[in-house]
N, CA, C and O atoms as a GROMACS GRO file, in nm:
protein
  628
    1MET      N    1   1.894  -2.722   1.094
    1MET     CA    2   1.912  -2.585   1.140
    1MET      C    3   1.782  -2.540   1.206
    1MET      O    4   1.672  -2.567   1.156
    2SER      N    5   1.794  -2.470   1.320
    2SER     CA    6   1.675  -2.427   1.392
    2SER      C    7   1.606  -2.313   1.317
    2SER      O    8   1.668  -2.242   1.238
    3ASP      N    9   1.477  -2.298   1.344
    3ASP     CA   10   1.397  -2.196   1.277
    3ASP      C   11   1.448  -2.054   1.305
    3ASP      O   12   1.453  -1.971   1.214
    4HIS      N   13   1.488  -2.027   1.431
    4HIS     CA   14   1.532  -1.891   1.463
    4HIS      C   15   1.665  -1.859   1.395
    4HIS      O   16   1.688  -1.744   1.357
    5ILE      N   17   1.753  -1.956   1.380
    5ILE     CA   18   1.879  -1.933   1.308
    5ILE      C   19   1.850  -1.910   1.160
    5ILE      O   20   1.910  -1.823   1.097
    6LEU      N   21   1.758  -1.987   1.105
    6LEU     CA   22   1.720  -1.970   0.965
    6LEU      C   23   1.661  -1.830   0.941
    6LEU      O   24   1.694  -1.765   0.842
    7LEU      N   25   1.573  -1.785   1.032
    7LEU     CA   26   1.515  -1.652   1.018
    7LEU      C   27   1.622  -1.544   1.028
    7LEU      O   28   1.617  -1.446   0.953
    8MET      N   29   1.719  -1.559   1.117
    8MET     CA   30   1.829  -1.463   1.127
    8MET      C   31   1.911  -1.460   0.998
    8MET      O   32   1.956  -1.354   0.956
    9GLN      N   33   1.931  -1.574   0.935
    9GLN     CA   34   2.004  -1.578   0.809
    9GLN      C   35   1.925  -1.508   0.698
    9GLN      O   36   1.983  -1.440   0.613
   10VAL      N   37   1.792  -1.525   0.699
   10VAL     CA   38   1.708  -1.455   0.602
   10VAL      C   39   1.721  -1.305   0.621
   10VAL      O   40   1.739  -1.231   0.525
   11MET      N   41   1.713  -1.259   0.746
   11MET     CA   42   1.722  -1.117   0.774
   11MET      C   43   1.860  -1.062   0.734
   11MET      O   44   1.870  -0.950   0.683
   12THR      N   45   1.964  -1.138   0.757
   12THR     CA   46   2.099  -1.098   0.716
   12THR      C   47   2.108  -1.088   0.564
   12THR      O   48   2.167  -0.994   0.512
   13SER      N   49   2.050  -1.184   0.495
   13SER     CA   50   2.052  -1.182   0.348
   13SER      C   51   1.974  -1.064   0.293
   13SER      O   52   2.016  -1.001   0.196
   14VAL      N   53   1.860  -1.033   0.354
   14VAL     CA   54   1.781  -0.918   0.310
   14VAL      C   55   1.861  -0.790   0.331
   14VAL      O   56   1.859  -0.701   0.246
   15SER      N   57   1.930  -0.780   0.443
   15SER     CA   58   2.014  -0.663   0.469
   15SER      C   59   2.127  -0.654   0.366
   15SER      O   60   2.157  -0.545   0.317
   16ARG      N   61   2.189  -0.767   0.334
   16ARG     CA   62   2.294  -0.768   0.232
   16ARG      C   63   2.239  -0.725   0.097
   16ARG      O   64   2.305  -0.653   0.022
   17LEU      N   65   2.117  -0.770   0.065
   17LEU     CA   66   2.053  -0.732  -0.060
   17LEU      C   67   2.034  -0.581  -0.065
   17LEU      O   68   2.062  -0.517  -0.167
   18GLY      N   69   1.986  -0.524   0.045
   18GLY     CA   70   1.968  -0.379   0.051
   18GLY      C   71   2.100  -0.305   0.030
   18GLY      O   72   2.105  -0.206  -0.043
   19SER      N   73   2.206  -0.354   0.092
   19SER     CA   74   2.337  -0.292   0.074
   19SER      C   75   2.386  -0.306  -0.069
   19SER      O   76   2.441  -0.212  -0.127
   20ALA      N   77   2.368  -0.424  -0.127
   20ALA     CA   78   2.413  -0.448  -0.264
   20ALA      C   79   2.336  -0.360  -0.362
   20ALA      O   80   2.393  -0.311  -0.460
   21MET      N   81   2.207  -0.340  -0.338
   21MET     CA   82   2.125  -0.259  -0.428
   21MET      C   83   2.150  -0.110  -0.409
   21MET      O   84   2.103  -0.029  -0.488
   22ASN      N   85   2.225  -0.074  -0.306
   22ASN     CA   86   2.254   0.066  -0.281
   22ASN      C   87   2.372   0.116  -0.364
   22ASN      O   88   2.420   0.227  -0.345
   23VAL      N   89   2.417   0.032  -0.457
   23VAL     CA   90   2.525   0.072  -0.548
   23VAL      C   91   2.478   0.194  -0.627
   23VAL      O   92   2.362   0.203  -0.666
   24LYS      N   93   2.568   0.286  -0.649
   24LYS     CA   94   2.530   0.409  -0.720
   24LYS      C   95   2.513   0.378  -0.868
   24LYS      O   96   2.609   0.347  -0.938
   25VAL      N   97   2.390   0.387  -0.915
   25VAL     CA   98   2.356   0.359  -1.054
   25VAL      C   99   2.350   0.487  -1.135
   25VAL      O  100   2.374   0.485  -1.256
   26HIS      N  101   2.320   0.597  -1.070
   26HIS     CA  102   2.295   0.724  -1.139
   26HIS      C  103   2.418   0.813  -1.134
   26HIS      O  104   2.476   0.833  -1.028
   27ALA      N  105   2.455   0.865  -1.248
   27ALA     CA  106   2.575   0.949  -1.256
   27ALA      C  107   2.556   1.081  -1.182
   27ALA      O  108   2.653   1.135  -1.127
   28GLU      N  109   2.434   1.134  -1.179
   28GLU     CA  110   2.412   1.270  -1.126
   28GLU      C  111   2.341   1.273  -0.990
   28GLU      O  112   2.332   1.379  -0.928
   29LEU      N  113   2.292   1.159  -0.944
   29LEU     CA  114   2.212   1.155  -0.822
   29LEU      C  115   2.260   1.044  -0.730
   29LEU      O  116   2.305   0.939  -0.775
   30SER      N  117   2.248   1.068  -0.600
   30SER     CA  118   2.263   0.957  -0.505
   30SER      C  119   2.134   0.875  -0.513
   30SER      O  120   2.033   0.921  -0.565
   31ASN      N  121   2.139   0.753  -0.462
   31ASN     CA  122   2.017   0.672  -0.463
   31ASN      C  123   1.907   0.736  -0.379
   31ASN      O  124   1.789   0.729  -0.415
   32GLY      N  125   1.945   0.799  -0.268
   32GLY     CA  126   1.845   0.866  -0.185
   32GLY      C  127   1.779   0.982  -0.257
   32GLY      O  128   1.658   1.002  -0.247
   33GLU      N  129   1.859   1.058  -0.330
   33GLU     CA  130   1.803   1.169  -0.409
   33GLU      C  131   1.711   1.115  -0.518
   33GLU      O  132   1.604   1.171  -0.543
   34TYR      N  133   1.753   1.008  -0.582
   34TYR     CA  134   1.671   0.947  -0.686
   34TYR      C  135   1.535   0.908  -0.631
   34TYR      O  136   1.432   0.935  -0.693
   35ILE      N  137   1.534   0.844  -0.516
   35ILE     CA  138   1.408   0.798  -0.455
   35ILE      C  139   1.319   0.917  -0.419
   35ILE      O  140   1.198   0.913  -0.443
   36VAL      N  141   1.378   1.022  -0.361
   36VAL     CA  142   1.300   1.140  -0.324
   36VAL      C  143   1.243   1.209  -0.449
   36VAL      O  144   1.124   1.241  -0.454
   37LEU      N  145   1.327   1.230  -0.550
   37LEU     CA  146   1.280   1.295  -0.673
   37LEU      C  147   1.172   1.213  -0.740
   37LEU      O  148   1.073   1.267  -0.789
   38HIS      N  149   1.190   1.082  -0.742
   38HIS     CA  150   1.090   0.994  -0.803
   38HIS      C  151   0.958   1.006  -0.727
   38HIS      O  152   0.851   1.012  -0.789
   39GLY      N  153   0.965   1.010  -0.594
   39GLY     CA  154   0.844   1.025  -0.513
   39GLY      C  155   0.772   1.156  -0.540
   39GLY      O  156   0.650   1.160  -0.550
   40ILE      N  157   0.850   1.264  -0.552
   40ILE     CA  158   0.792   1.395  -0.582
   40ILE      C  159   0.723   1.391  -0.718
   40ILE      O  160   0.609   1.437  -0.732
   41ARG      N  161   0.792   1.338  -0.817
   41ARG     CA  162   0.735   1.335  -0.953
   41ARG      C  163   0.605   1.253  -0.956
   41ARG      O  164   0.506   1.297  -1.014
   42GLU      N  165   0.606   1.136  -0.896
   42GLU     CA  166   0.487   1.051  -0.900
   42GLU      C  167   0.371   1.115  -0.825
   42GLU      O  168   0.257   1.107  -0.870
   43TYR      N  169   0.400   1.178  -0.712
   43TYR     CA  170   0.295   1.246  -0.636
   43TYR      C  171   0.234   1.357  -0.720
   43TYR      O  172   0.112   1.372  -0.725
   44CYS      N  173   0.320   1.436  -0.785
   44CYS     CA  174   0.271   1.547  -0.867
   44CYS      C  175   0.191   1.496  -0.987
   44CYS      O  176   0.091   1.558  -1.024
   45ARG      N  177   0.233   1.388  -1.046
   45ARG     CA  178   0.160   1.332  -1.161
   45ARG      C  179   0.024   1.276  -1.120
   45ARG      O  180  -0.074   1.290  -1.193
   46ASN      N  181   0.018   1.213  -1.003
   46ASN     CA  182  -0.102   1.141  -0.963
   46ASN      C  183  -0.196   1.219  -0.871
   46ASN      O  184  -0.315   1.189  -0.865
   47CYS      N  185  -0.143   1.318  -0.802
   47CYS     CA  186  -0.227   1.386  -0.701
   47CYS      C  187  -0.236   1.536  -0.720
   47CYS      O  188  -0.344   1.592  -0.742
   48CYS      N  189  -0.123   1.600  -0.713
   48CYS     CA  190  -0.121   1.747  -0.709
   48CYS      C  191  -0.014   1.801  -0.801
   48CYS      O  192   0.103   1.801  -0.766
   49PRO      N  193  -0.052   1.847  -0.919
   49PRO     CA  194   0.048   1.897  -1.014
   49PRO      C  195   0.130   2.016  -0.963
   49PRO      O  196   0.242   2.038  -1.010
   50HIS      N  197   0.077   2.091  -0.867
   50HIS     CA  198   0.148   2.210  -0.816
   50HIS      C  199   0.260   2.173  -0.719
   50HIS      O  200   0.344   2.258  -0.688
   51GLY      N  201   0.262   2.048  -0.669
   51GLY     CA  202   0.369   2.005  -0.581
   51GLY      C  203   0.320   1.924  -0.464
   51GLY      O  204   0.200   1.901  -0.448
   52ILE      N  205   0.413   1.881  -0.382
   52ILE     CA  206   0.383   1.803  -0.263
   52ILE      C  207   0.428   1.883  -0.141
   52ILE      O  208   0.534   1.944  -0.142
   53TYR      N  209   0.345   1.882  -0.037
   53TYR     CA  210   0.386   1.946   0.088
   53TYR      C  211   0.508   1.873   0.143
   53TYR      O  212   0.517   1.751   0.131
   54VAL      N  213   0.599   1.945   0.203
   54VAL     CA  214   0.716   1.884   0.264
   54VAL      C  215   0.672   1.782   0.369
   54VAL      O  216   0.731   1.674   0.379
   55SER      N  217   0.568   1.813   0.446
   55SER     CA  218   0.520   1.720   0.549
   55SER      C  219   0.469   1.590   0.487
   55SER      O  220   0.488   1.483   0.544
   56ASP      N  221   0.404   1.599   0.371
   56ASP     CA  222   0.358   1.477   0.302
   56ASP      C  223   0.476   1.398   0.245
   56ASP      O  224   0.473   1.276   0.242
   57LEU      N  225   0.578   1.468   0.200
   57LEU     CA  226   0.698   1.402   0.150
   57LEU      C  227   0.767   1.324   0.261
   57LEU      O  228   0.817   1.213   0.238
   58VAL      N  229   0.771   1.381   0.381
   58VAL     CA  230   0.829   1.311   0.497
   58VAL      C  231   0.754   1.180   0.520
   58VAL      O  232   0.817   1.076   0.541
   59LYS      N  233   0.621   1.185   0.517
   59LYS     CA  234   0.540   1.064   0.537
   59LYS      C  235   0.562   0.964   0.423
   59LYS      O  236   0.577   0.844   0.448
   60LEU      N  237   0.564   1.013   0.302
   60LEU     CA  238   0.580   0.928   0.184
   60LEU      C  239   0.714   0.856   0.185
   60LEU      O  240   0.723   0.738   0.152
   61GLN      N  241   0.819   0.928   0.222
   61GLN     CA  242   0.954   0.872   0.219
   61GLN      C  243   0.986   0.793   0.346
   61GLN      O  244   1.081   0.714   0.347
   62ASP      N  245   0.908   0.813   0.451
   62ASP     CA  246   0.929   0.744   0.579
   62ASP      C  247   1.070   0.767   0.633
   62ASP      O  248   1.136   0.674   0.680
   63ILE      N  249   1.117   0.892   0.625
   63ILE     CA  250   1.243   0.932   0.684
   63ILE      C  251   1.220   1.059   0.764
   63ILE      O  252   1.117   1.124   0.750
   64SER      N  253   1.315   1.095   0.846
   64SER     CA  254   1.296   1.207   0.938
   64SER      C  255   1.282   1.340   0.863
   64SER      O  256   1.336   1.356   0.753
   65PRO      N  257   1.211   1.434   0.923
   65PRO     CA  258   1.199   1.567   0.862
   65PRO      C  259   1.337   1.631   0.839
   65PRO      O  260   1.357   1.700   0.738
   66ALA      N  261   1.430   1.610   0.930
   66ALA     CA  262   1.564   1.668   0.915
   66ALA      C  263   1.635   1.609   0.792
   66ALA      O  264   1.702   1.681   0.718
   67ALA      N  265   1.621   1.479   0.772
   67ALA     CA  266   1.686   1.415   0.657
   67ALA      C  267   1.624   1.463   0.526
   67ALA      O  268   1.695   1.489   0.429
   68VAL      N  269   1.492   1.476   0.524
   68VAL     CA  270   1.425   1.527   0.404
   68VAL      C  271   1.469   1.670   0.378
   68VAL      O  272   1.498   1.706   0.264
   69SER      N  273   1.473   1.752   0.482
   69SER     CA  274   1.513   1.892   0.467
   69SER      C  275   1.654   1.903   0.411
   69SER      O  276   1.680   1.985   0.323
   70LYS      N  277   1.745   1.821   0.460
   70LYS     CA  278   1.884   1.823   0.413
   70LYS      C  279   1.891   1.783   0.266
   70LYS      O  280   1.962   1.846   0.188
   71LYS      N  281   1.818   1.677   0.228
   71LYS     CA  282   1.816   1.634   0.088
   71LYS      C  283   1.759   1.744  -0.002
   71LYS      O  284   1.814   1.774  -0.108
   72LEU      N  285   1.648   1.802   0.042
   72LEU     CA  286   1.585   1.908  -0.038
   72LEU      C  287   1.677   2.028  -0.055
   72LEU      O  288   1.685   2.087  -0.163
   73GLN      N  289   1.746   2.064   0.050
   73GLN     CA  290   1.836   2.179   0.044
   73GLN      C  291   1.945   2.155  -0.061
   73GLN      O  292   1.974   2.244  -0.142
   74GLY      N  293   2.005   2.038  -0.061
   74GLY     CA  294   2.108   2.006  -0.159
   74GLY      C  295   2.054   2.002  -0.301
   74GLY      O  296   2.119   2.047  -0.395
   75MET      N  297   1.933   1.946  -0.316
   75MET     CA  298   1.873   1.935  -0.449
   75MET      C  299   1.827   2.072  -0.499
   75MET      O  300   1.828   2.098  -0.620
   76GLU      N  301   1.786   2.160  -0.407
   76GLU     CA  302   1.745   2.295  -0.448
   76GLU      C  303   1.866   2.374  -0.497
   76GLU      O  304   1.856   2.449  -0.595
   77LYS      N  305   1.979   2.358  -0.431
   77LYS     CA  306   2.101   2.427  -0.474
   77LYS      C  307   2.144   2.383  -0.614
   77LYS      O  308   2.204   2.461  -0.687
   78ARG      N  309   2.113   2.259  -0.650
   78ARG     CA  310   2.150   2.207  -0.782
   78ARG      C  311   2.038   2.225  -0.884
   78ARG      O  312   2.044   2.171  -0.994
   79ASP      N  313   1.935   2.301  -0.847
   79ASP     CA  314   1.823   2.331  -0.936
   79ASP      C  315   1.746   2.206  -0.980
   79ASP      O  316   1.697   2.200  -1.093
   80LEU      N  317   1.736   2.107  -0.890
   80LEU     CA  318   1.658   1.987  -0.920
   80LEU      C  319   1.514   2.002  -0.874
   80LEU      O  320   1.422   1.946  -0.934
   81ILE      N  321   1.496   2.079  -0.767
   81ILE     CA  322   1.363   2.104  -0.712
   81ILE      C  323   1.350   2.252  -0.680
   81ILE      O  324   1.449   2.325  -0.673
   82CYS      N  325   1.225   2.295  -0.663
   82CYS     CA  326   1.201   2.430  -0.611
   82CYS      C  327   1.096   2.418  -0.502
   82CYS      O  328   1.011   2.329  -0.503
   83ARG      N  329   1.104   2.510  -0.408
   83ARG     CA  330   1.006   2.515  -0.298
   83ARG      C  331   0.927   2.644  -0.311
   83ARG      O  332   0.981   2.750  -0.344
   84GLU      N  333   0.798   2.631  -0.285
   84GLU     CA  334   0.710   2.748  -0.289
   84GLU      C  335   0.618   2.744  -0.168
   84GLU      O  336   0.566   2.639  -0.131
   85ILE      N  337   0.598   2.859  -0.108
   85ILE     CA  338   0.506   2.869   0.005
   85ILE      C  339   0.364   2.862  -0.048
   85ILE      O  340   0.331   2.926  -0.147
   86ASP      N  341   0.281   2.782   0.018
   86ASP     CA  342   0.141   2.769  -0.021
   86ASP      C  343   0.070   2.901   0.007
   86ASP      O  344   0.065   2.945   0.122
   87PRO      N  345   0.016   2.966  -0.097
   87PRO     CA  346  -0.050   3.096  -0.074
   87PRO      C  347  -0.174   3.085   0.015
   87PRO      O  348  -0.215   3.183   0.075
   88ASN      N  349  -0.232   2.966   0.024
   88ASN     CA  350  -0.351   2.947   0.107
   88ASN      C  351  -0.318   2.915   0.252
   88ASN      O  352  -0.402   2.928   0.341
   89SER      N  353  -0.195   2.872   0.275
   89SER     CA  354  -0.153   2.838   0.410
   89SER      C  355  -0.003   2.865   0.419
   89SER      O  356   0.078   2.778   0.390
   90ARG      N  357   0.033   2.983   0.459
   90ARG     CA  358   0.172   3.029   0.453
   90ARG      C  359   0.267   2.946   0.538
   90ARG      O  360   0.389   2.960   0.526
   91ARG      N  361   0.214   2.860   0.625
   91ARG     CA  362   0.300   2.774   0.707
   91ARG      C  363   0.344   2.649   0.632
   91ARG      O  364   0.432   2.577   0.678
   92ASN      N  365   0.283   2.622   0.517
   92ASN     CA  366   0.314   2.501   0.440
   92ASN      C  367   0.394   2.535   0.315
   92ASN      O  368   0.375   2.640   0.254
   93THR      N  369   0.483   2.445   0.279
   93THR     CA  370   0.568   2.464   0.161
   93THR      C  371   0.548   2.348   0.065
   93THR      O  372   0.550   2.232   0.104
   94PHE      N  373   0.529   2.382  -0.062
   94PHE     CA  374   0.521   2.284  -0.169
   94PHE      C  375   0.661   2.260  -0.225
   94PHE      O  376   0.745   2.349  -0.226
   95VAL      N  377   0.684   2.139  -0.272
   95VAL     CA  378   0.807   2.104  -0.342
   95VAL      C  379   0.767   2.043  -0.476
   95VAL      O  380   0.674   1.963  -0.483
   96ARG      N  381   0.838   2.083  -0.581
   96ARG     CA  382   0.814   2.020  -0.711
   96ARG      C  383   0.946   2.018  -0.786
   96ARG      O  384   1.041   2.088  -0.751
   97LEU      N  385   0.952   1.937  -0.890
   97LEU     CA  386   1.071   1.928  -0.972
   97LEU      C  387   1.081   2.052  -1.061
   97LEU      O  388   0.980   2.106  -1.106
   98THR      N  389   1.202   2.095  -1.085
   98THR     CA  390   1.227   2.198  -1.185
   98THR      C  391   1.239   2.127  -1.321
   98THR      O  392   1.252   2.005  -1.325
   99PRO      N  393   1.236   2.201  -1.431
   99PRO     CA  394   1.259   2.137  -1.560
   99PRO      C  395   1.395   2.063  -1.563
   99PRO      O  396   1.405   1.954  -1.620
  100HIS      N  397   1.498   2.122  -1.503
  100HIS     CA  398   1.628   2.056  -1.496
  100HIS      C  399   1.619   1.927  -1.413
  100HIS      O  400   1.676   1.825  -1.450
  101GLY      N  401   1.546   1.934  -1.302
  101GLY     CA  402   1.526   1.815  -1.217
  101GLY      C  403   1.456   1.704  -1.293
  101GLY      O  404   1.491   1.587  -1.280
  102GLU      N  405   1.357   1.741  -1.373
  102GLU     CA  406   1.286   1.642  -1.455
  102GLU      C  407   1.380   1.577  -1.556
  102GLU      O  408   1.375   1.456  -1.576
  103GLU      N  409   1.466   1.657  -1.618
  103GLU     CA  410   1.563   1.603  -1.715
  103GLU      C  411   1.661   1.506  -1.648
  103GLU      O  412   1.687   1.398  -1.700
  104VAL      N  413   1.713   1.546  -1.533
  104VAL     CA  414   1.809   1.461  -1.460
  104VAL      C  415   1.741   1.332  -1.417
  104VAL      O  416   1.799   1.224  -1.428
  105LEU      N  417   1.618   1.343  -1.368
  105LEU     CA  418   1.546   1.224  -1.324
  105LEU      C  419   1.515   1.131  -1.441
  105LEU      O  420   1.522   1.009  -1.426
  106THR      N  421   1.482   1.186  -1.555
  106THR     CA  422   1.455   1.104  -1.673
  106THR      C  423   1.581   1.027  -1.714
  106THR      O  424   1.574   0.909  -1.747
  107ARG      N  425   1.697   1.093  -1.710
  107ARG     CA  426   1.823   1.023  -1.740
  107ARG      C  427   1.850   0.914  -1.637
  107ARG      O  428   1.895   0.804  -1.672
  108ALA      N  429   1.823   0.945  -1.511
  108ALA     CA  430   1.845   0.845  -1.405
  108ALA      C  431   1.752   0.726  -1.422
  108ALA      O  432   1.791   0.612  -1.396
  109ASP      N  433   1.628   0.750  -1.466
  109ASP     CA  434   1.534   0.640  -1.494
  109ASP      C  435   1.590   0.548  -1.602
  109ASP      O  436   1.581   0.426  -1.591
  110ILE      N  437   1.645   0.606  -1.706
  110ILE     CA  438   1.702   0.527  -1.816
  110ILE      C  439   1.819   0.442  -1.764
  110ILE      O  440   1.830   0.325  -1.798
  111GLU      N  441   1.905   0.502  -1.681
  111GLU     CA  442   2.018   0.429  -1.623
  111GLU      C  443   1.968   0.316  -1.531
  111GLU      O  444   2.024   0.206  -1.533
  112THR      N  445   1.864   0.344  -1.452
  112THR     CA  446   1.810   0.243  -1.361
  112THR      C  447   1.752   0.126  -1.439
  112THR      O  448   1.777   0.010  -1.404
  113ILE      N  449   1.674   0.154  -1.542
  113ILE     CA  450   1.614   0.048  -1.623
  113ILE      C  451   1.723  -0.037  -1.688
  113ILE      O  452   1.712  -0.159  -1.692
  114ALA      N  453   1.828   0.027  -1.739
  114ALA     CA  454   1.937  -0.048  -1.802
  114ALA      C  455   2.005  -0.139  -1.699
  114ALA      O  456   2.037  -0.253  -1.730
  115TYR      N  457   2.026  -0.088  -1.577
  115TYR     CA  458   2.088  -0.169  -1.473
  115TYR      C  459   1.998  -0.286  -1.434
  115TYR      O  460   2.045  -0.399  -1.417
  116MET      N  461   1.870  -0.260  -1.420
  116MET     CA  462   1.777  -0.368  -1.383
  116MET      C  463   1.769  -0.472  -1.494
  116MET      O  464   1.764  -0.592  -1.465
  117GLU      N  465   1.767  -0.430  -1.618
  117GLU     CA  466   1.766  -0.525  -1.728
  117GLU      C  467   1.891  -0.612  -1.727
  117GLU      O  468   1.885  -0.732  -1.755
  118HIS      N  469   2.005  -0.552  -1.693
  118HIS     CA  470   2.128  -0.628  -1.680
  118HIS      C  471   2.114  -0.734  -1.570
  118HIS      O  472   2.151  -0.850  -1.590
  119LEU      N  473   2.060  -0.694  -1.455
  119LEU     CA  474   2.042  -0.790  -1.345
  119LEU      C  475   1.944  -0.901  -1.383
  119LEU      O  476   1.965  -1.017  -1.349
  120LEU      N  477   1.838  -0.864  -1.453
  120LEU     CA  478   1.734  -0.961  -1.488
  120LEU      C  479   1.782  -1.068  -1.586
  120LEU      O  480   1.718  -1.172  -1.600
  121GLN      N  481   1.893  -1.044  -1.652
  121GLN     CA  482   1.950  -1.145  -1.740
  121GLN      C  483   1.997  -1.266  -1.659
  121GLN      O  484   2.014  -1.375  -1.713
  122HIS      N  485   2.019  -1.246  -1.529
  122HIS     CA  486   2.075  -1.351  -1.443
  122HIS      C  487   1.974  -1.408  -1.344
  122HIS      O  488   2.007  -1.497  -1.266
  123ILE      N  489   1.851  -1.358  -1.346
  123ILE     CA  490   1.750  -1.401  -1.248
  123ILE      C  491   1.622  -1.439  -1.323
  123ILE      O  492   1.573  -1.362  -1.405
  124GLU      N  493   1.570  -1.557  -1.293
  124GLU     CA  494   1.447  -1.602  -1.357
  124GLU      C  495   1.326  -1.530  -1.296
  124GLU      O  496   1.322  -1.507  -1.175
  125ASN      N  497   1.229  -1.495  -1.381
  125ASN     CA  498   1.110  -1.421  -1.337
  125ASN      C  499   1.034  -1.496  -1.228
  125ASN      O  500   0.991  -1.434  -1.130
  126ASP      N  501   1.016  -1.626  -1.242
  126ASP     CA  502   0.940  -1.701  -1.142
  126ASP      C  503   1.011  -1.702  -1.007
  126ASP      O  504   0.946  -1.708  -0.903
  127LYS      N  505   1.144  -1.697  -1.007
  127LYS     CA  506   1.219  -1.690  -0.881
  127LYS      C  507   1.196  -1.555  -0.814
  127LYS      O  508   1.183  -1.547  -0.691
  128LEU      N  509   1.192  -1.448  -0.893
  128LEU     CA  510   1.164  -1.315  -0.838
  128LEU      C  511   1.024  -1.308  -0.780
  128LEU      O  512   1.004  -1.252  -0.672
  129GLN      N  513   0.926  -1.365  -0.851
  129GLN     CA  514   0.788  -1.366  -0.802
  129GLN      C  515   0.778  -1.442  -0.670
  129GLN      O  516   0.711  -1.397  -0.577
  130GLU      N  517   0.845  -1.554  -0.662
  130GLU     CA  518   0.844  -1.635  -0.540
  130GLU      C  519   0.910  -1.559  -0.425
  130GLU      O  520   0.858  -1.558  -0.313
  131LEU      N  521   1.024  -1.496  -0.451
  131LEU     CA  522   1.093  -1.418  -0.349
  131LEU      C  523   1.007  -1.302  -0.302
  131LEU      O  524   0.995  -1.278  -0.181
  132LEU      N  525   0.946  -1.230  -0.395
  132LEU     CA  526   0.860  -1.117  -0.360
  132LEU      C  527   0.744  -1.161  -0.271
  132LEU      O  528   0.714  -1.097  -0.171
  133SER      N  529   0.681  -1.270  -0.308
  133SER     CA  530   0.569  -1.322  -0.229
  133SER      C  531   0.613  -1.360  -0.088
  133SER      O  532   0.546  -1.329   0.010
  134THR      N  533   0.725  -1.428  -0.079
  134THR     CA  534   0.776  -1.471   0.052
  134THR      C  535   0.815  -1.351   0.138
  134THR      O  536   0.778  -1.344   0.256
  135LEU      N  537   0.888  -1.256   0.081
  135LEU     CA  538   0.929  -1.138   0.157
  135LEU      C  539   0.809  -1.057   0.202
  135LEU      O  540   0.805  -1.011   0.317
  136ASN      N  541   0.710  -1.037   0.114
  136ASN     CA  542   0.590  -0.963   0.153
  136ASN      C  543   0.517  -1.034   0.266
  136ASN      O  544   0.464  -0.969   0.356
  137GLY      N  545   0.514  -1.167   0.263
  137GLY     CA  546   0.451  -1.243   0.372
  137GLY      C  547   0.523  -1.222   0.504
  137GLY      O  548   0.458  -1.203   0.607
  138ILE      N  549   0.656  -1.225   0.502
  138ILE     CA  550   0.734  -1.203   0.624
  138ILE      C  551   0.714  -1.060   0.675
  138ILE      O  552   0.697  -1.039   0.795
  139ILE      N  553   0.717  -0.964   0.585
  139ILE     CA  554   0.697  -0.824   0.623
  139ILE      C  555   0.559  -0.805   0.685
  139ILE      O  556   0.546  -0.735   0.786
  140ASP      N  557   0.455  -0.865   0.627
  140ASP     CA  558   0.320  -0.856   0.683
  140ASP      C  559   0.315  -0.910   0.825
  140ASP      O  560   0.253  -0.850   0.913
  141ILE      N  561   0.380  -1.023   0.848
  141ILE     CA  562   0.382  -1.083   0.982
  141ILE      C  563   0.449  -0.988   1.081
  141ILE      O  564   0.398  -0.966   1.191
  142ILE      N  565   0.563  -0.934   1.042
  142ILE     CA  566   0.637  -0.843   1.132
  142ILE      C  567   0.558  -0.717   1.159
  142ILE      O  568   0.546  -0.674   1.274
  143GLU      N  569   0.501  -0.656   1.053
  143GLU     CA  570   0.424  -0.533   1.073
  143GLU      C  571   0.300  -0.557   1.158
  143GLU      O  572   0.265  -0.474   1.242
  144ASN      N  573   0.232  -0.668   1.137
  144ASN     CA  574   0.115  -0.701   1.220
  144ASN      C  575   0.155  -0.721   1.365
  144ASN      O  576   0.083  -0.679   1.456
  145ASP      N  577   0.269  -0.786   1.388
  145ASP     CA  578   0.317  -0.807   1.524
  145ASP      C  579   0.351  -0.673   1.590
  145ASP      O  580   0.320  -0.652   1.708
  146ILE      N  581   0.414  -0.584   1.515
  146ILE     CA  582   0.448  -0.451   1.569
  146ILE      C  583   0.321  -0.376   1.606
  146ILE      O  584   0.312  -0.317   1.714
  147ARG      N  585   0.221  -0.376   1.516
  147ARG     CA  586   0.094  -0.307   1.545
  147ARG      C  587   0.026  -0.368   1.666
  147ARG      O  588  -0.032  -0.295   1.748
  148ALA      N  589   0.031  -0.498   1.679
  148ALA     CA  590  -0.036  -0.565   1.791
  148ALA      C  591   0.030  -0.530   1.924
  148ALA      O  592  -0.037  -0.529   2.027
  149HIS      N  593   0.159  -0.500   1.924
  149HIS     CA  594   0.230  -0.472   2.047
  149HIS      C  595   0.249  -0.324   2.076
  149HIS      O  596   0.301  -0.288   2.182
  150GLN      N  597   0.208  -0.237   1.986
  150GLN     CA  598   0.224  -0.093   2.009
  150GLN      C  599   0.148  -0.044   2.131
  150GLN      O  600   0.204   0.032   2.211
  151PRO      N  601   0.022  -0.083   2.150
  151PRO     CA  602  -0.050  -0.032   2.269
  151PRO      C  603   0.018  -0.073   2.400
  151PRO      O  604   0.024   0.008   2.493
  152GLU      N  605   0.069  -0.195   2.409
  152GLU     CA  606   0.133  -0.236   2.535
  152GLU      C  607   0.268  -0.168   2.554
  152GLU      O  608   0.309  -0.145   2.668
  153GLN      N  609   0.340  -0.137   2.445
  153GLN     CA  610   0.465  -0.066   2.457
  153GLN      C  611   0.439   0.078   2.500
  153GLN      O  612   0.515   0.133   2.581
  154ALA      N  613   0.334   0.140   2.449
  154ALA     CA  614   0.300   0.276   2.488
  154ALA      C  615   0.260   0.283   2.636
  154ALA      O  616   0.290   0.380   2.705
  155ALA      N  617   0.192   0.179   2.685
  155ALA     CA  618   0.149   0.175   2.824
  155ALA      C  619   0.270   0.166   2.918
  155ALA      O  620   0.265   0.217   3.030
  156ARG      N  621   0.379   0.100   2.872
  156ARG     CA  622   0.500   0.087   2.956
  156ARG      C  623   0.578   0.217   2.963
  156ARG      O  624   0.657   0.237   3.056
  157SER      N  625   0.559   0.306   2.866
  157SER     CA  626   0.639   0.431   2.861
  157SER      C  627   0.597   0.531   2.963
  157SER      O  628   0.655   0.640   2.971
   0.00000   0.00000   0.00000
């Protein structure tokens, strides 16, 4: 089998893995909401207890501002998060978990860990380590190639 066909099969398998892992594990949250809430909680624990700026959340999640805004709006209606205007800079808004959001996220963490433990019963640790190392190597190559070609792509625009 040629190298380019093999690489296409790897990319297809990685895409299938992403789709398979997108199964809804949490009873109260979509996977996207879970990821956003988890990001907010970790940021608040490690950086700023008062919350994360919406603009920083967009960067952290690597999704569009419109998508983040839509997710936040839905989560705010369900009392999972609250938004507060920064008193020092009225143009910026902080987001943080509400006590209810923290409770829901804690339950979702328990469900996620149980699901992962179930999966790990069928996968050997050394195989996961090998896969992780290989995938990170491929991702590094692709990201380096993208960075190397950005200046020439910008010049063509």
